[in-house]
N, C-alpha and C positions, 0 to 999 in steps of 0.2 A: 230567481223564482222559476225560470225555465228548467234549470238543472234539477231543482227540487221536485218539480212535477214529474220529470222523467225518472228520477230516482224512486218515486212511488210505484212505478211500474217494474222496478228492478233494472232499469236501462240507463245507459250513459248517453250524453249528448255533447257534441263539440260544435262551437259556433265560430266561423272564420269569415273574414273579409277577403275578397279576391277580385282581381281585375278581369279575369276570364270567366264570364258568366252570361248566359243568354236570358236570364230572368232575374227580377229583383231578388228573389229568394229561391233556393233549391234545397231539397232534402234528399239525402241518400243514406244507404246503409253501408258502412265500411267495417273493416275488421283489423284489429291489431293483436298484440300478444295477450291481451286481456279478453278478447272476444269481440263480438259485434257491438257497434255503437252507431248512433244517429249523427250524421255530419250535416250541419246546416250551414250553407254558404250564402253570403249576400255580397252585392257589389260593394267594393271598398269605399266608394264615394257616397254610399247610402247607408243610413242607420235605420233598419226596419223596426216598426213597432210590433213586437212579438207578444202574443197573449195566449195563454192556455185557457180555453173556454170551458173545458170539462175534463176531469180525470176519473177514470174507473179503475182503481188499483186491482180489484179482484179479477176483473176482465182483462187487465193489462193493456188498456187502450186509453188514449187521450186525444182530444181535438185541439189542434194548434191553429191559430190565425196569425197571418202576417199582413201588416198594413204598410204600404208605401204610398203616401199621398192618398189619392182616392181609390187606389187599387188594393183589393183584398184577395188573399189566397188562404184557403183552409185545407189542412192536412189531417187525415186520420193516421195516427201513429200507434202501432201496437205489435202484439205478438200473435202469430198464426201458426199453430202446430209446432214447428221446429225453429222458426227464425223470426226476427223482427222485420217489420214491413212499414212502408209509408204509402198512402194513397191520396192523391189530390182529389178534392171534392168539387164537383161542378159548381161554378159560380151562380148558376140559376137556382141552386138548392138552398133555401133559407135554413141552415142548420146551426144549432147552438150547443149540441151535446153529442156524445158518442153514439147514442141510439139513433138519432136523426141522421148522423153521418153514414152509419151502416145502411140505413134505408135508402139514402141518396145514392149509394153506390150500386143499388140493385136496378137492373134494367126494368123498363115498364112491363115487359112480358112476364118477368119473374114475380113482380108485385101483383099482377093480375092473377097469376096462377095461385099465389098465396091466398088471395081473397076467395077464389073459387073453391080452393081446397079447405077453407076454414081452418087454417093453421093456428094453433093456440099461441098466444103471445109469448109464452116462455120458450117456445120452440122456434120462433121466427129467426133468431140469429144462429141457430145451430148449422153446422156444415151439412147436415142431412136431415130433411124432414119430408112430409108428404108432398111438398110442392117441388123440391129440387134437391140436388146434391151439389155441393160447392167444393172446388179444389182450387185454392188460390184465388185468382181473378176470374175464373171460369165457373159459370153456372150450367148445370145439366138438368134439363126439364124433361121428364119422361113423356115419350110419345109411343105407347105400347102398340097402337094400331098401325104404325108405319110399316109398310112392306118395302124392302129394298131388293132389287134383282142382284143375285150373287155376283154378276160380272161388274157391277158398279161399286162394289165394296172395295175400299182402299185399305191396305194393311199397313199398320205401324206408321200412321200419319201424324206429323207434328201439328200442334195448335200453338201458334206463335203470335205475339204482338211485335210488329216491326221494331228491331233494335232493342227489344225489351227482355233481355235475359234468356234463360234456358227454356226450351219448349216443353210443353206437356205432350206426352206421346199416347195416342189413341190406338188401341189394338185393331179396331175396325172403325172406318169412317165413310160417310156418304155425304157428298156435297152437291148442291144444285143451285143454279142461278148465280148472281154476282157478275163481276167484270173480270175477264181474263187479263192478267198482268204477268210481266216477266221480271224476275228478281235476280239480282247478283250483288256483289259488293259495290258495284258502281251505281246501282239503283236499289237500295234496300227497301224503299217504299213501293217499288214496282213501277214498271212502265206499261202503258197501254200497248196494244198491238201496233198501232200506227207509230207511236213514239219509239217502240223497240226497233221496228224496221228502219226508221230514220236514223237511230243511233248507230246501227250496224253499217249503214251506208256512209255516215259521216266519220265513223271511227272504226276502221277495219280491225284494229286490235281488240275491240270489244267483243268481236265474234269468237275470239279464242278463249274467252272467259266462260266458266260454267254458269249458264242461266237456267233458272227453274220456272216452269209455268205454274202459276198459282191463281187463286181467285180472291179478289178483294170484296169483302162484305158478302160472302155467299150465305145461303142457309146450310148449316153444317149439323150433321147428326153423327153421334158416336155410340159404340157399343163395345162391351168387353172391358179389359183392364185399361185404366187411364193412369199413367205413371209420370212421376216427376221427382227428381232427387231431393227436393225440399218439402215434399208433401207425401202424406200417406196415400198409397195406391187405393183407387176406388174401382169397384167392379160393377159394371152396368149390364144387367141380364137382358134388358130390352133397349131399343133405340131411344136416345135422348137428344133433344135439340140443344145446341150449344149457344150460350149467350156470354158475352164478355161484360164485365162490370162497366160502370159509367165513367171511369177515370178519364177516358179519351175525350169527354166533353169539357174537361177542365182546361183552362189556358195552359197550365203547367204541362199538359200532355197533348197539346194541340197538334204536334207533329206525328203522333202515333196513329197507325191505321190497323185495321183488323185484317190480317192475311192468314189464309189457310191453304 
């Protein structure tokens, strides 16, 4: 039944048991000679109860639920522009269909802007409407009145989710607030100033690595071209506030943080 549901989208799914897994169920996108497919892995000593709650073949999306004991996880699986994707839905969101899952992935600020802008229902799920422009997991909400001093504009700045794939590159970026952290391969989640200094004292070799000063959970604004190899380029003529979707609120993405 799971395979048939994915086939309605024109997608393939493979289900495997494994001993090396940090969650009862994980879903990833893999590629073989036939192209991309969904790879669903579960702990070999557990048989999860998998249910497709809703399928939208024309939209090429479905909502999948995994239940292991009392623990439930819901995933929105679908196709976005050029590739298949999977997004974990926050457990706090009572969703039962694809439309509700899409709404659950929108941050509160985006939903509020939609209401203020009176977006028509048929335009709500578009990648571009009067409230926002979306590129992958990022929402860009216009702030046309924002003025940014030229000296504070950062050129060609990446928008990244820690350890989560390829960055989106912003032609112009302005960030303010947030916590300064230091990032390297030893600390992909970032270390606070105090933790960074302590690490250098305890491990002299760490000082020879390239560290990058970043901001955790800042207010971020972008303008100009936003590029990504898996998505169509968007051009922002005015400053837009950047928001990430709500995947990070799901247990499946509990380790992910917003770094810029």
